[in-house]
C-alpha positions as CSV (number, residue, x, y, z in Angstrom):
1,M,16.0,24.3,-21.5
2,S,17.6,21.3,-19.7
3,Q,15.4,19.1,-17.5
4,P,16.7,17.5,-14.4
5,I,17.2,13.8,-14.2
6,P,14.0,12.3,-12.7
7,D,13.9,10.7,-9.3
8,L,14.9,7.2,-10.0
9,G,14.1,6.2,-6.4
10,A,10.4,7.0,-7.2
11,Y,10.7,5.0,-10.4
12,L,11.9,1.9,-8.5
13,Y,9.5,2.5,-5.6
14,T,6.5,1.9,-7.9
15,H,6.9,-1.9,-7.4
16,D,6.9,-1.5,-3.6
17,Q,3.8,0.7,-3.9
18,L,2.0,-2.0,-5.9
19,Q,3.0,-4.7,-3.5
20,E,1.7,-2.7,-0.6
21,A,-1.6,-2.0,-2.5
22,I,-2.4,-5.7,-2.9
23,Q,-1.1,-6.9,0.4
24,G,-3.6,-9.1,2.2
25,L,-5.8,-9.7,-0.9
26,N,-6.5,-13.3,-1.7
27,E,-6.8,-14.7,-5.3
28,S,-10.5,-14.3,-5.4
29,Q,-10.2,-10.6,-4.4
30,L,-7.4,-10.0,-6.8
31,T,-9.5,-11.3,-9.7
32,W,-12.9,-9.9,-8.7
33,K,-14.5,-7.5,-11.1
34,A,-17.2,-5.0,-10.3
35,A,-18.6,-5.5,-13.9
36,P,-17.5,-7.5,-16.9
37,E,-16.1,-4.4,-18.6
38,K,-14.2,-3.3,-15.5
39,W,-10.7,-4.4,-14.6
40,S,-9.8,-6.6,-11.6
41,V,-6.7,-5.8,-9.5
42,T,-4.8,-8.5,-11.4
43,E,-5.8,-6.9,-14.7
44,V,-4.6,-3.5,-13.5
45,L,-1.3,-5.1,-12.7
46,S,-1.2,-6.8,-16.1
47,H,-1.9,-3.4,-17.7
48,L,1.0,-1.9,-15.8
49,A,3.4,-4.7,-16.8
50,D,2.3,-4.1,-20.4
51,H,2.8,-0.4,-20.0
52,N,6.3,-1.0,-18.6
53,I,7.2,-3.1,-21.7
54,V,6.0,-0.3,-24.0
55,V,7.8,2.4,-21.9
56,S,11.0,0.2,-22.0
57,F,10.8,0.3,-25.8
58,R,10.2,4.1,-25.8
59,I,13.2,4.6,-23.6
60,R,15.4,2.7,-26.0
61,A,13.9,4.4,-29.0
62,I,14.7,7.8,-27.5
63,I,18.3,7.1,-26.5
64,S,19.1,5.4,-29.7
65,G,18.0,8.4,-31.7
66,A,15.3,6.5,-33.5
67,S,13.3,8.8,-35.8
68,A,10.2,6.6,-35.6
69,Q,7.2,7.7,-33.6
70,L,7.2,6.4,-30.0
71,P,4.9,3.3,-29.7
72,A,1.4,3.5,-28.2
73,F,-0.9,0.6,-27.4
74,D,-4.6,0.0,-27.0
75,Q,-4.8,-1.0,-23.4
76,D,-8.2,-2.7,-23.2
77,P,-7.6,-5.3,-25.9
78,W,-4.1,-5.9,-24.5
79,V,-5.6,-6.5,-21.0
80,S,-8.4,-8.8,-22.2
81,S,-6.2,-10.8,-24.5
82,A,-3.6,-11.4,-21.8
83,K,-6.2,-13.3,-19.7
84,A,-4.5,-11.9,-16.6
85,N,-7.1,-13.3,-14.2
86,E,-6.0,-16.8,-15.3
87,G,-2.5,-16.0,-14.1
88,S,-0.9,-14.8,-10.9
89,A,-0.6,-11.2,-9.6
90,S,2.8,-12.2,-8.0
91,D,4.1,-13.4,-11.4
92,I,2.9,-10.2,-13.1
93,L,4.6,-8.1,-10.4
94,A,7.8,-10.1,-10.8
95,V,7.9,-9.1,-14.5
96,F,7.1,-5.5,-13.6
97,Q,10.0,-5.4,-11.1
98,A,12.4,-7.1,-13.5
99,L,11.8,-4.4,-16.1
100,L,12.2,-1.7,-13.5
101,V,15.6,-3.1,-12.4
102,Y,16.8,-3.6,-16.0
103,N,15.8,-0.1,-17.0
104,H,17.4,1.3,-13.8
105,L,20.7,-0.4,-14.7
106,L,20.5,1.4,-18.1
107,F,19.6,4.7,-16.5
108,K,22.8,4.6,-14.4
109,R,24.9,4.4,-17.5
110,L,23.3,7.4,-19.2
111,S,24.9,10.8,-19.5
112,A,23.1,14.1,-18.8
113,E,22.8,14.6,-22.6
114,D,21.1,11.2,-23.0
115,W,18.4,12.3,-20.5
116,Q,17.6,15.3,-22.7
117,K,17.1,13.2,-25.9
118,T,13.6,13.3,-27.3
119,G,11.0,11.3,-29.2
120,V,7.6,12.1,-30.6
121,N,4.6,10.4,-29.1
122,F,1.4,9.3,-30.9
123,K,-0.2,12.7,-30.1
124,G,2.7,14.5,-31.9
125,Q,4.2,15.8,-28.7
126,T,8.0,15.9,-28.3
127,L,9.0,14.2,-25.1
128,A,12.4,14.0,-23.4
129,L,13.5,10.8,-21.7
130,T,13.0,12.5,-18.4
131,D,9.3,13.1,-19.4
132,V,8.8,9.5,-20.2
133,V,10.2,8.3,-16.9
134,Q,8.2,10.9,-14.9
135,S,5.0,10.0,-16.8
136,F,5.5,6.3,-16.1
137,V,5.7,7.0,-12.3
138,A,2.6,9.3,-12.6
139,H,0.8,6.6,-14.5
140,V,1.4,4.0,-11.8
141,Q,0.0,6.5,-9.3
142,V,-3.3,6.7,-11.3
143,H,-3.6,2.9,-11.2
144,L,-2.8,2.7,-7.5
145,A,-5.8,4.9,-7.0
146,Q,-7.8,2.6,-9.3
147,I,-6.7,-0.4,-7.2
148,A,-7.8,1.5,-4.0
149,R,-11.3,2.1,-5.7
150,I,-11.6,-1.6,-6.6
151,K,-10.7,-2.6,-3.0
152,N,-13.3,-0.1,-1.7
153,E,-16.0,-1.6,-4.0
154,L,-15.0,-5.1,-2.8
155,E,-15.4,-4.1,0.8
156,A,-18.7,-2.4,0.1
157,R,-20.3,-5.5,-1.3
158,V,-19.5,-7.6,1.8
């Protein structure tokens, strides 16, 4: 069964959603953590940039017909080793947006058949390219809710 091409507007809009979510937060608020093992807003953004890098690789693996399993990553060590709180949320979002735009340019060149190509994830599930893009958008929504929770925790402590 053929799947429709995903909403690429929603894909590109994830950057705007993240920008809106952090609007008005200062550097201290962006790097605040409720506990040492919790992520700050900046670390959430760093995770999403990392996820975008991995998804970009998955996209290319699928359309190239690579037989290798789609890559996964261990998010907590990636976030902690990136030392995101020593960086800038705006720089992280610039990378996130650049990857969105670069992938979107690729998407515009794909045929309907390309969108139906598949790869196998680390769980052994077969995913079409459409699934990968839709999952990416859904994943950003999960972390937008996480950012909202962090902001609420920040407000509650004042």
